[in-house]
N, C-alpha and C positions, 0 to 999 in steps of 0.2 A: 319779344322774339318775333320779328316781323318778316324776315326774309326766308322763304322756303327753299331757296336754292344757294345755300351757302357752300363755301369750300370746307370740306371735312378733311382733317388730318389725322391719319392713324400714325402715331408715333411711339417710340420707345424712349422712356425717361429712366435714367439711371437711378437706382434706389438711394444712392448717396448724394443725389442731385448734382452730380459732377458732369453730366452730359445728356444730350437729346439727339435722337436719331429720327429722322422723317422717314416712315416706311411707305406710306402711299397717300395720295391726294385724290379725294373723291368729291361727289356733290351730294347734298342731302339737306335736310331741315336743320335748324339751328340746335346745337347741343353743347351744353356746358361740359368742361373737361371731366370725363369719367373714365375710370379704369375698365378695361374690357377683358375678356377672356377669349380663348379660341372658340368656345361654345357660343358666345355672343357674336362673333365673326360669321359663324354658320347661319345666323338668323338675318344677316344683312342682305341676303339674296344676291351674293356676287356670283359671276361666272366661276365654274369649278377650277379653272386654271388659275385664276386670281386667288380664289380661296386657298388652294393648296400652296401656292407660293407665299402669300402673307402668313398663313398659319405656320408654315415650316419656319419663317423667320422669327415669329413670336415664340415658337417652341424652342428653337435653338438658343434664344437669349433670355430665357425665363429665370435664370438664377440671379443675374445682376441688373436687369432691365425690367420695368413695368410697362405694359402696353396701355395707351390711352387713346381716346377719340375726343376731338374738339373741333368745333366749327368757328371760323373767324372770317371777317371781311377782307382783311389784307394780311399779308405775311408780316408786316411790321407790328400789327395788333397781336400776332401769335408770339413774336419775339419778346414784346413787352409784357405779355401775360406770363410767359415762362420766366422772365427776369423777376417779376414781382412775386412769383411763387418760389424763388430761390434757386432756380437752375442756373448753371453755367455751361459753357461750351455749346451754345445754341448755334445751329447751323446759319450760315450768312445767306444761303440761298434756299429758296422754296422747293427745289428739285428733290423729289423723292427718291429713295434707293430703288424702289420698285416702280418702274414707269409702265403705265398702261398703254398698250400698243394700238388702241383704237382711236378714231378721231373724236368720238364723243365720250366724254367721261361718264362713268357709270353712276346712276343715281341710287343711293343707298337707302333702304328702309331701316329707320331707327326705332320703330315702334316698339320693339321688344326690349330696349334699354330702359332701365328705371329713370323716371323724371326726378331731377334734383331741384329742390325748392331752395330759394335763398331768402333770407331774412332782410327786410327793408327796415331801416332805422328811421323812426319818426322824429321830426324836429321839435 
C-alpha cells in the first residue's frame, strides 16, 4: 500500500450481488474493501452537510444494500474487482450519485476503520 492519496469509493452493494451504486468519491489512504456503518462514516471527519446526505442515503437503503468503502487507482480496477467478487450491474461511469460541490475533494481520515490483513501464499 504505497499511495496515500487514492480515490475512495463509498458504494452500496446489493446483498444478493445483483447491483452496485456508487454514492460518493473521496480521497484518502489505501483501503481494502470493507463494510462500513453510519457510525464509521461519522469518524471520517466529513463536513456536516456531506455526512448528513451520505448517511441518509445509507439509512434509506439499509435493508437491501450494504455500504462499503474501497480505494482504487482507476475505475476499471474497481469494476474488475467487483466482477471478481461476483457482483453484476456495475455502473459504467465513475460518476457518483452524491457529487461534492467543492473544487477540492475532501481527504478522509480512515484511521478508525479496522485494518484487514491478507494472507500471502508462499511458493
